[in-house]
Phi, psi and omega in degrees: 000137178267140178291143180270129177231146177271123180256130177267140180293148180294149181294153181288150182298338182275351182283116182288338181257046184275358177091357179258142177247150178296150181289127176248110184209221183280147176279170180300323179295319179295320179297317179295321177297317179298317179297320178295316179296321177295323178296316178297317180295320180291325177293320178295318178298319178297320177295322179296320178296325178297320178296321179295318179298317178298318180297315177297322178299317179295316180298315179296324177296317178297316178297318179296316179297319178294321177297318178295319177301313180295322180297314180293321178296318177297319178296319179295318179294321177298320177297319178296318180295318178297319178297316177296321180298317178296318179297321178294321178296318178292322181291326180289332181274336186276000000 
């Protein structure tokens, strides 16, 4: 069951004493200024994000270069160990 409530009809638009007051707020010029400032702020934020992306790109590039360096160094060391192993095998047989 739905509760019964008495609903009063809304006042007619021509009634001056309808209980509503005109909106007192910002003028059109103020609204436009706020929109311009918000636009400037969003552009600055976008530029800041661009700097962050570049910073992460540089860091990842450095990490990748260091990883490649370590990989090549490890390969060179494995080659050296293999060369020593062969020399030891030859020395043990001679």
